[in-house]
C-alpha positions in Angstrom: 0.1 0.0 -0.1 2.6 2.7 1.0 4.6 1.8 -2.1 1.3 2.5 -4.1 1.2 5.9 -2.6 4.9 6.8 -3.1 4.6 6.2 -7.0 1.1 7.9 -7.1 2.4 10.9 -5.1 5.6 11.0 -6.9 3.6 11.1 -10.5 1.4 13.7 -9.5 4.1 16.1 -8.1 6.1 15.2 -11.3 3.1 16.1 -13.7 2.8 19.6 -11.8 6.0 20.3 -12.1 6.5 19.3 -15.7 3.5 21.9 -16.4 5.1 24.5 -14.7 8.6 23.9 -16.2 6.9 23.8 -19.7 5.8 27.4 -19.0 9.2 28.1 -17.9 11.0 26.8 -20.9 8.9 28.8 -23.4 9.8 32.2 -21.7 12.8 33.1 -23.9 11.0 32.6 -27.1 7.5 34.1 -25.8 9.2 37.2 -24.8 10.2 37.8 -28.4 6.6 37.8 -29.5 5.0 41.1 -30.4 1.6 41.7 -29.0 -0.8 40.2 -31.2 1.4 37.1 -31.7 1.7 36.6 -27.6 -2.0 37.2 -27.2 -2.9 34.9 -30.2 -0.7 32.3 -28.6 -1.7 32.5 -25.1 -5.5 30.9 -25.1 -4.2 27.9 -26.4 -2.8 26.6 -22.9 -6.0 26.6 -21.2 -7.6 23.3 -22.3 -4.8 21.2 -21.7 -3.0 22.6 -19.0 -6.5 23.2 -17.2 -7.0 19.5 -17.1 -3.2 18.6 -16.2 -3.4 21.3 -13.5 -5.3 19.3 -11.4 -2.2 17.2 -10.5 -1.1 20.1 -8.4 -3.8 20.3 -5.8 -3.6 16.4 -5.7 -0.4 16.0 -5.4 -0.3 18.2 -2.4 -3.1 16.3 -0.9 -1.0 13.0 -1.6 2.2 14.2 0.0 0.1 15.3 3.1 -1.3 11.7 2.9 2.3 10.3 2.4 3.8 12.7 5.4 1.4 11.2 8.1 2.8 7.3 6.9 6.3 8.6 7.0 8.1 7.6 10.6 8.5 10.8 12.7 11.6 12.5 13.0 13.6 10.5 10.2 15.3 12.1 7.1 12.4 10.8 4.8 10.1 12.5 7.4 11.7 15.8 6.8 12.3 15.7 3.3 8.5 15.0 2.9 8.0 18.0 5.1 10.2 19.8 2.9 8.2 18.7 -0.1 5.1 20.0 1.4 6.6 23.2 2.0 7.6 23.7 -1.5 4.2 22.4 -3.1 2.6 24.8 -1.0 4.5 28.0 -2.2 4.3 26.5 -5.6 0.5 26.4 -5.4 0.3 29.9 -3.3 2.5 31.4 -6.3 -0.1 30.2 -8.6 -3.2 31.7 -6.5 -1.3 35.2 -5.8 0.5 35.8 -9.3 -0.5 33.6 -12.0 -4.6 33.1 -11.6 -5.2 36.7 -11.5 -3.3 37.1 -14.9 -5.4 34.4 -16.6 -8.4 36.5 -16.0 -6.8 39.4 -18.4 -6.2 36.8 -21.0 -9.4 35.4 -21.2 -11.4 38.4 -21.1 -12.6 37.9 -24.4 -12.9 34.1 -24.5 -16.5 32.8 -23.5 -15.6 30.0 -21.1 -18.5 27.8 -19.9 -18.9 25.2 -17.2 -16.3 24.3 -14.7 -13.8 26.3 -16.4 -15.8 29.5 -16.3 -16.3 28.8 -12.4 -12.5 28.3 -12.1 -11.3 31.3 -13.7 -13.6 33.6 -12.3 -12.7 32.3 -8.8 -10.7 34.8 -6.7 -10.4 34.4 -3.1 -8.9 37.8 -3.1 -11.7 39.4 -4.8 -8.8 41.3 -6.9 -10.3 43.7 -9.4 -8.4 45.2 -12.3 -9.1 47.4 -15.4 -7.7 45.3 -18.4 -8.7 48.2 -20.9 -6.0 50.4 -19.0 -3.4 47.6 -18.1 -0.1 47.5 -20.4 -0.1 43.9 -21.4 3.6 43.5 -20.8 3.3 43.7 -17.5 0.8 40.9 -17.2 3.0 38.9 -19.5 6.0 39.4 -17.3 4.0 38.7 -14.3 2.6 35.1 -16.1 5.7 34.2 -17.6 8.0 34.8 -14.5 5.5 33.5 -12.1 5.8 30.3 -13.8 9.4 30.2 -13.5 8.9 30.4 -9.7 6.5 27.9 -9.9 8.7 25.4 -11.7 11.8 25.6 -9.2 9.3 24.9 -6.2 8.1 22.2 -8.0 11.5 20.7 -9.1 12.4 21.2 -5.3 9.5 19.5 -4.3 10.0 16.4 -6.6 13.5 16.2 -5.6 12.9 16.0 -1.9 10.1 13.9 -2.4 11.9 11.3 -4.6 14.7 11.6 -2.0 12.0 10.6 0.7 10.6 7.8 -1.0 14.2 6.1 -1.5 15.0 6.7 1.9 11.9 5.2 3.5 
């Protein structure tokens, strides 16, 4: 049972990290795009990345479950704690920096169902005026937030794999 939990947890965290890393690796090329090109490319991510994005909260949840299975005080336990902290930081980065910008990119897209609910959700009730915003500020915030998320994801994956190999 523990091995199945470990494999599932590592897989979910790897998927979450891979999505953020994919965005981070695109950064140099996307920063060279003109406004029209960038705005044309940006909406292509949402269908697939939204589905794959479910791995992030599930990975965090599974890592917390795994933490309770780890013997307290040992190296594997503390590595798993580190993985949880890094995953929380990754998730917080999304909600604080990335998610509000998604609303800017999707302002002209007619979303339906779960996607509409998810992208309209803002736990901090922030408001902005997209008509007055400089698109490059949104671009830079969105792109660099994914670099930060990729770093947190990679750290959490490394810590988690180390914990699993030691347990």
